[in-house]
C-alpha positions in Angstrom: 41.9 -21.7 -29.0 38.4 -22.9 -29.2 36.5 -23.8 -26.0 38.1 -26.7 -24.1 40.9 -27.0 -26.7 43.5 -26.8 -23.9 41.9 -29.8 -22.1 41.7 -31.7 -25.4 45.5 -31.6 -25.7 45.8 -33.9 -22.8 45.3 -37.6 -23.0 42.6 -39.3 -20.9 44.9 -40.1 -17.9 46.3 -36.5 -17.9 42.8 -35.0 -18.1 41.6 -37.1 -15.1 44.8 -36.3 -13.1 44.4 -32.6 -14.0 40.7 -32.4 -13.1 41.4 -34.2 -9.8 44.2 -31.7 -9.0 42.0 -28.7 -9.9 39.1 -30.1 -7.7 41.5 -30.8 -4.8 43.0 -27.3 -5.0 39.9 -25.3 -6.0 39.6 -23.3 -2.8 43.2 -22.3 -2.9 42.8 -21.4 -6.6 39.7 -19.2 -6.0 41.2 -17.6 -2.9 44.4 -16.7 -4.6 46.5 -19.0 -2.4 47.5 -21.6 -5.1 51.0 -21.6 -6.4 51.6 -19.3 -9.4 52.6 -22.2 -11.7 49.4 -24.1 -10.9 47.3 -21.0 -11.6 49.1 -20.4 -14.9 48.5 -24.1 -15.9 44.8 -23.9 -15.0 44.4 -20.7 -17.0 46.3 -22.2 -19.9 44.2 -25.3 -20.0 40.8 -24.1 -18.8 41.0 -20.4 -19.5 38.6 -20.7 -22.4 36.3 -23.1 -20.7 33.0 -21.3 -20.2 31.5 -23.8 -17.7 34.6 -23.9 -15.6 34.9 -20.1 -15.5 31.2 -19.8 -14.6 31.7 -22.3 -11.8 34.8 -20.5 -10.5 33.1 -17.1 -10.6 30.1 -18.5 -8.7 32.4 -20.0 -6.1 34.3 -16.8 -5.7 31.0 -14.9 -5.3 29.8 -17.4 -2.7 33.0 -17.2 -0.7 32.8 -13.4 -0.8 29.2 -13.3 0.3 29.7 -15.9 3.0 32.5 -13.7 4.4 30.0 -10.9 4.7 27.8 -13.1 6.8 30.5 -13.6 9.4 34.0 -14.9 9.4 34.8 -16.1 12.9 34.4 -19.6 14.3 32.8 -18.1 17.4 29.9 -16.7 15.3 29.2 -20.0 13.7 29.6 -22.0 17.0 26.5 -20.3 18.3 24.2 -20.4 15.4 21.4 -17.8 15.3 19.0 -19.5 12.9 17.3 -16.3 11.8 20.6 -14.6 11.1 21.8 -17.7 9.2 18.6 -17.8 7.1 18.9 -14.0 6.3 22.5 -14.7 5.2 21.4 -17.6 3.0 18.7 -15.5 1.4 21.2 -12.7 0.8 23.6 -15.1 -0.9 20.8 -16.6 -3.0 19.6 -13.1 -4.1 23.1 -12.0 -5.2 23.8 -15.2 -7.0 20.6 -15.0 -8.9 21.2 -11.5 -10.1 
C-alpha cells in the first residue's frame, strides 16, 4: 500500500468519523489501553501514514518523558517551578535529538 492508501479507501464521511475516533482515543491508543480491534483498524488504515506515525511516536516519547518528571498528583499540586522548567528542558532536549 502506498502512503495513506488505507485512508483513501474510505469515503469522506468515513474518513471524518475515523479521524475523529482516532483523536478521541489517541491517549488510549498510545498508552496501549485501546481495544485490540481498534488498534488493528488504526494500523490497517494509518500504518503506512508517515505523518501519523511520526506524531504518534512523538506523543509516546512525550508521555514517557513526562512520566520521568513525576507521576503523582501530589507532585503536581505543589509545583516547583525550577523542577518543572528542568523537566520541560529535558523533554525538549530528548524530542529534538
